[in-house]
Structures are given as C-alpha cells and as structure tokens.
C-alpha positions in Angstrom: 86.0 55.3 82.4 87.5 58.2 80.4 84.2 60.1 80.8 84.3 59.4 84.6 87.9 60.6 84.9 87.0 63.8 82.9 84.1 64.5 85.4 86.5 64.0 88.3 89.0 66.4 86.8 86.3 69.1 86.2 85.1 68.7 89.8 88.7 69.0 91.2 89.4 72.0 89.0 86.2 73.7 90.1 87.0 73.0 93.8 90.5 74.4 93.3 89.1 77.5 91.7 86.7 78.1 94.6 89.4 77.4 97.2 92.1 79.7 95.7 91.2 83.3 96.1 93.9 84.2 93.6 91.7 82.7 90.9 88.7 84.9 91.6 87.6 87.0 88.7 87.9 90.3 90.5 88.9 93.2 88.2 92.6 93.8 88.4 92.2 97.5 89.2 89.8 96.6 92.1 92.3 94.3 93.6 95.0 96.9 93.3 92.8 99.4 95.1 91.9 96.9 97.8 95.5 95.9 98.5 97.4 99.2 98.0 95.1 101.8 99.4 97.5 102.5 102.3 100.7 104.4 103.1 103.5 102.4 104.8 104.4 105.3 107.1 100.9 105.2 108.6 101.2 101.5 109.7 102.9 100.0 112.7 105.4 97.2 112.4 102.8 94.4 112.6 100.5 96.0 110.1 103.4 96.5 107.7 104.4 92.8 108.0 100.8 91.8 107.3 100.6 94.1 104.2 104.0 92.8 103.0 102.6 89.3 103.0 99.5 90.4 101.2 101.6 92.1 98.5 103.8 89.0 98.2 100.7 86.9 97.4 99.7 89.5 94.8 103.1 89.4 93.2 103.0 85.6 93.0 99.5 85.8 91.6 100.5 88.2 88.8 103.6 86.1 88.0 101.5 82.9 87.7 99.1 84.7 85.4 101.8 84.9 82.7 101.1 87.1 79.7 97.6 88.1 80.9 98.9 89.2 84.3 101.6 91.2 82.6 99.1 92.9 80.3 96.9 93.8 83.3 99.9 95.2 85.1 101.0 97.3 82.1 97.5 98.7 81.8 97.3 99.5 85.5 100.6 101.3 85.6 99.5 103.5 82.7 96.7 104.9 84.9 97.1 108.3 86.5 94.8 107.5 89.5 96.7 104.6 91.2 97.2 104.4 94.9 100.4 106.2 95.4 102.4 103.2 96.8 101.4 101.0 93.9 103.3 103.4 91.6 106.5 102.1 93.1 105.7 98.5 94.1 103.8 97.9 90.8 106.8 99.3 88.8 109.2 97.0 90.7 106.9 94.1 89.9 107.0 95.0 86.2 110.8 95.3 86.2 111.0 91.8 87.7 108.9 90.4 84.9 110.1 92.2 81.8 113.4 93.6 80.5 111.9 95.2 77.4 112.7 98.9 76.9 109.0 99.9 76.7 108.2 98.2 80.0 111.2 99.7 81.7 110.1 103.1 80.5 106.6 102.5 81.8 108.0 101.4 85.1 110.2 104.5 85.3 107.2 106.8 84.6 105.3 105.2 87.4 108.3 105.4 89.8 108.5 109.2 89.1 105.0 109.5 90.7 106.2 107.8 93.9 105.9 109.4 97.4 109.5 109.3 98.8 108.2 109.3 102.4 106.9 105.8 101.9 109.7 104.0 100.2 113.4 103.2 100.9 115.6 105.9 99.4 118.5 103.6 98.7 116.3 101.3 96.6 114.7 104.2 94.8 118.1 105.6 93.9 119.7 102.4 92.7 116.6 101.5 90.7 116.4 104.8 88.9 120.2 104.9 88.4 120.2 101.5 86.7 117.5 102.7 84.3 119.4 105.9 83.7 122.5 104.0 82.9 120.5 102.1 80.3 119.8 105.4 78.5 116.2 105.9 79.6 114.8 109.3 80.5 115.1 109.4 84.2 114.5 113.2 84.5 111.1 113.1 86.3 112.1 110.3 88.7 115.4 112.1 89.4 113.8 115.5 90.0 111.3 113.9 92.4 114.1 113.7 95.0 114.0 117.6 95.2 110.9 117.2 97.4 113.2 115.9 100.2 115.9 118.3 101.4 117.4 115.5 103.5 117.4 112.9 100.7 120.6 110.8 100.9 121.8 107.4 99.9 124.3 105.3 101.9 126.7 103.1 99.9 128.4 101.0 102.6 130.6 99.1 100.2 132.5 102.4 99.6 131.9 104.0 102.9 130.0 106.7 100.9 127.0 108.9 101.7 125.5 110.8 98.8 123.4 113.9 99.6 120.6 115.2 97.4 123.0 117.2 95.2 125.2 114.2 94.4 122.3 111.9 94.0 120.8 114.2 91.4 124.1 114.2 89.4 124.2 110.4 89.5 120.6 110.1 88.3 120.8 112.5 85.4 124.4 112.8 84.2 124.5 109.3 82.6 121.5 110.3 80.3 121.1 112.5 77.3 121.1 116.1 78.5 118.2 116.9 76.2 116.0 114.8 78.6 116.6 117.1 81.6 118.0 120.6 80.8 114.7 122.4 80.1 113.1 120.7 83.1 116.0 121.5 85.4 116.0 125.2 84.3 112.2 125.4 84.8 112.4 123.8 88.2 115.2 126.1 89.3 112.9 129.1 89.1 110.1 127.3 90.9 111.6 125.6 93.9 111.8 127.6 97.2 114.2 125.2 98.9 117.8 126.5 99.0 119.0 122.9 99.1 117.1 122.1 95.9 118.3 125.3 94.2 121.9 124.3 95.0 121.4 120.8 93.6 120.0 122.2 90.4 122.7 124.8 90.0 125.4 122.2 90.5 123.8 120.0 87.9 123.5 122.8 85.4 127.2 123.6 85.9 128.3 120.0 85.4 126.2 119.8 82.2 128.9 122.2 80.6 126.3 123.5 78.1 125.5 127.0 76.9 121.9 126.4 78.0 123.0 125.5 81.5 125.4 128.4 81.8 122.7 130.8 80.6 120.3 129.5 83.2 122.8 130.0 86.0 123.5 133.5 84.8 119.8 134.3 84.6 119.2 132.9 88.1 122.1 134.9 89.5 120.8 138.1 88.1 117.2 137.6 89.2 116.6 139.6 92.4 113.7 137.4 93.4 115.9 134.3 93.7 118.2 133.1 96.4 121.6 134.8 96.8 123.4 131.5 96.2 125.1 132.8 93.1 126.0 136.3 94.5 
C-alpha cells in the first residue's frame, strides 16, 4: 500500500511539474530576456497590462524558489547586458526579498542603469532616496536624473513639487560627500544642459567643501562653459 501511494505521489508530482510552466527548467537569464525585452513606453495600455501580469507571475515564481531564486536574481542583476527595464524591475524584486546591505547595494547599482523614460519618476526618487538615507552610495543613480531636464517629483502629502535640482540634493546630501564630489565635478564639465549644470553647481555649493568651491570657481572661469556663474 505504501509503495502504491508513493507511485501516486510521484505521478501527481510529475503532472504538476508538466502543468506548471513556472517549474520549467529554462535558464533564468533566458526567461529574463523573454519577459523583459520590451520598453513600457512602446506599448499601448492593453499590452502594458498584459506585460504587468506576466511580470507578476515571474515575481511570484522567484519568491517561491526561495534561496535558489534569490541566488539567480543576484547573479542576473550583476550582468551588464540586461534588458534595460529589468535593471529597475529586477532591482525592486531584490529589494522586496532581501534587506541585506550587499543586496541593497546590488539593487542600487542596477537602478543606476535604468532608463528614466520607462519608469515612474516618483518611485525612482523615493527608492533611491531611501537607500541614500541608509548610507549607501547613491551617486550613480542620483546623477542619472541629469538625463531628464524636466525631471520632477510630486509629494502630494506636502503639496510639494521637487525639480531636478532639488531632487539631486535630496538624493546625494544624505550620503558621504566622498561618494559624489569627484563624479559631480567631472559631470559638470561634461554636460551641455544648462538645467543639469545649474543642478550640479547648486549641489557643489551646498556641499560646503573646498573641493566643491574650487570646482565652481574653475567652471566660472572656463570660457567654454555656460555663463551661469558670470
């Protein structure tokens, strides 16, 4: 009888495996490519809803996989060749599964590679700000907002709208200035957008450092740069 029950259990288990596509032994990276090779801005509303459901299934699948799913996710987020939208969605998935400092750092690194035209700016801001408040190096993710002159965040609870300049301050000032000063100075002399230049100059001024003051002075005296400081 025990032998018969064991056979039944094996048959049921095998049937469940065949019926549940989440149990297919498809390489994790291949599944990421299949699901995330798209840009939300290129989809209409119905297609976005369908993709959202598909990603929800993927999230649940990774969660059910436990430690193996977490290991696969970590490995995937370490790759430089991910579909651009997975950088953000995969990072959010990792943040929902782990609170370890290493995993939050890994998620933040992936977030910094996000395409801002395909994600909600409010969510991006509050996610990066939370990690910055925890003392993590948010410099790359923060400087990513310089790609969008019209970047802004609305905080309805305080009837507040933060423009790019203010968002940059909130994303970097809570962290160690050694994380961002050199990067900010370098970016100041690279960007062509006056909006981005103004944001960077304001940040350098608020840093109240000799390095920041020197960078502002050098920018102001450079005839090739904007006349913002004249």
